[in-house]
PADRENLUM-426692 format. One record per residue (C-alpha): z, y, x. Coordinates in steps of 0.001 Angstrom, whole numbers, padded with zeros to 6 digits, always signed. Example, Ala and Ser with C-alpha at 12.3 -4.5 7.8 and 13.67 -1.06 7.14 Angstrom:
REM PADRENLUM-426692
+007800-004500+012300
+007140-001060+013670
This chain:
REM PADRENLUM-426692
-038487-027047-006440
-036060-024902-004434
-034028-021919-005615
-032726-019014-003534
-030581-016508-005425
-030208-013064-003865
-027068-011221-004956
-025028-008127-004164
-021315-007906-003402
-019381-010280-005623
-016653-007683-006085
-019035-005144-007611
-022253-006802-008760
-021764-007826-012373
-025485-008496-012824
-025516-010855-009848
-022528-012662-011313
-024310-013729-014482
-027038-016085-013155
-024797-017182-010275
-022111-018561-012584
-024737-020178-014817
-026149-022057-011829
-022689-022996-010584
-021376-024077-013968
-024364-026288-014702
-024560-027607-011124
-028087-026329-010500
-028540-026439-006703
-029447-023161-005024
-029137-021269-001781
-027216-018002-001982
-028192-014932+000009
-026027-011842-000078
-027381-008321+000411
-024611-005817+001185
-024287-002809-001058
-024164+000485+000840
-025690+002990-001534
-028742+002988-003747
-030829+005712-002133
-034442+004801-001508
-033877+004827+002253
-030640+002853+002205
-030461-000475+004006
-029784-002209+000699
-032868-000740-000995
-035139-001348+001946
-034009-004955+002217
-034404-005672-001492
-037780-003942-001748
-039297-006453+000665
-038850-009057-002087
-038386-007194-005350
-040454-004114-006296
-037694-002939-008671
-035223-002653-005795
-032369-004425-007581
-030313-007606-007503
-030106-010328-008562
-033459-011942-008057
-034374-015582-007772
-036966-016900-005342
-038511-020104-006677
-040709-021684-004029
-043486-019089-003861
-042609-016580-006610
-039824-014183-007541
-037944-013587-010817
-036338-010150-010807
-034008-009860-013822
-030763-011690-014635
-031792-012622-018172
-035290-013637-017066
-033698-015832-014383
-031468-017557-016927
-034313-018031-019418
-036408-019624-016675
-033551-021937-015726
-033022-022898-019377
-036674-023927-019627
-036664-025809-016343
-033380-027627-017066
-033522-028136-020832
-031319-031241-020662
-028396-029082-019486
-028213-026993-022700
-027862-023602-021067
-028411-022243-024597
-026830-023843-027708
-028731-026894-028899
-028636-025838-032556
-031641-023630-033319
-029693-021077-035394
-026908-020811-032829
-029490-020526-030069
-031107-017571-031832
-027688-015951-032327
-026757-016532-028687
-029995-014908-027557
-029390-011939-029870
-025842-011525-028592
-027010-011725-024990
-029851-009270-025533
-027401-006737-026949
-025142-007150-023916
-028145-006789-021623
-028941-003309-022949
-025683-002124-024510
-022122-001073-023684
-023294+001831-021546
-020037+003772-021904
-017898+000820-020824
-020116+000370-017786
-019993+004067-016951
-016260+004621-017226
-014906+001140-016415
-017011+000051-013435
-016944-003609-012481
-014401-004270-009733
-012735-007671-009475
-010292-006759-006728
-008892-003619-008343
-006131-003617-010937
-006373-000256-012703
-004163-000178-015816
-003418+003557-015538
-007119+004351-015331
-007691+002199-018412
-005127+004218-020370
-006643+007528-019279
-010182+006465-020152
-009171+005278-023623
-007245+008503-024176
-009988+010860-023010
-013224+009082-023901
-013510+008062-027551
-017006+006475-027135
-015523+003978-024653
-012768+003079-027099
-015319+002615-029884
-017479+000335-027727
-014450-001786-026824
-013454-002063-030485
-017003-003094-031380
-017050-005661-028554
-013678-007072-029600
-014674-007386-033264
-018042-008906-032387
-016782-011559-030002
-013770-012363-032176
-016114-013073-035072
-018014-015656-033032
-014856-017134-031515
-013307-017684-034952
-016391-019666-036015
-016705-021569-032747
-015947-025272-032574
-014812-024951-028965
-013347-022554-026420
-016485-020463-025961
-018695-018292-028147
-020815-021218-029323
-018539-024160-028613
-019563-025121-025097
-020206-022679-022263
-023679-021118-022432
-025670-018246-020976
-024086-015995-023611
-020628-016579-022130
-021942-015909-018632
-023355-012587-019757
-020162-011439-021463
-017854-012609-018668
-018173-009417-016549
-017390-007228-019566
-014329-009344-020279
-013181-009100-016663
-013425-005322-016940
-011034-005403-019906
-008677-007632-017916
-008626-005520-014758
-008192-002230-016601
-005584-003993-018780
-007187-002948-022043
-005288-004206-025067
-007457-006557-027131
-007071-008953-030042
-005402-012332-029595
-008754-014081-030026
-010410-012066-027289
-007390-012332-024999
-007460-016126-025259
-011202-016084-024558
-010710-013935-021450
-008084-016381-020217
-010490-019253-020842
-013252-017514-018901
-010921-016879-015977
-010251-020620-015697
-013897-021663-016099
-015719-023350-013230
-018141-020947-011643
-016235-017876-012772
-013133-018923-010818
-015334-019502-007760
-016925-016075-008098
-013529-014359-008487
-012058-016191-005481
-015018-015213-003309
-014890-011590-004495
-011228-011310-003551
-012049-012442-000008
-014802-009886+000631
-012665-006843+001570
-015817-004739+001746
-015151-001266+000363
-018210+000518-001059
-017366+004127-001892
-020139+004596-004460
-018638+001731-006497
-015054+002982-006191
-014681+006168-008275
-010956+005556-008790
-009804+004506-005314
-009982+005722-001727
-011058+003627+001237
-008305+001397+002508
């Protein structure tokens, strides 16, 4: 069985990051193929390239021999089934259910954080973070909810991650946590320690290092900066 993971720019593509770091962390061999972001119009080079593989026109997607999986969570669920010995989900049945619930909420939630604090590994935007928290109460409320939620799991954890060892749940929350770091959002001590742990975790460190080397400015993903 061979895996080819198609991703967008590492600096901007938070959805691509999630299955990529899962595969890296658990040493699941795969070939990486990168499709440049330009814009997301139907006639853009990015869309036309992706649509030859994926009818939804989005990344990431995983090509497995002769079929395609087109959603980050679906990719990770497939990998968890194919590599059950690696414990991509917690081994305890109750924790596994909780981890799936937590991940499902991340998969569909936090729309205001995503809208006003776009994912951007290279940028350090503390002033923007202050302005957004000052002017957009729904963003502040989502961050408070996120902080309280993750802190609750971290306090109960028997390890450094949400469920002890690193799992898919941590991979899915990592991009949100990196947003808080790069916009320098003040968080609880528990969440701050968790963010620091994530930033030193194998797979995540590799993704960050690669993102910082891209130097590929995409205007549609840069609402707060001008082209350099």
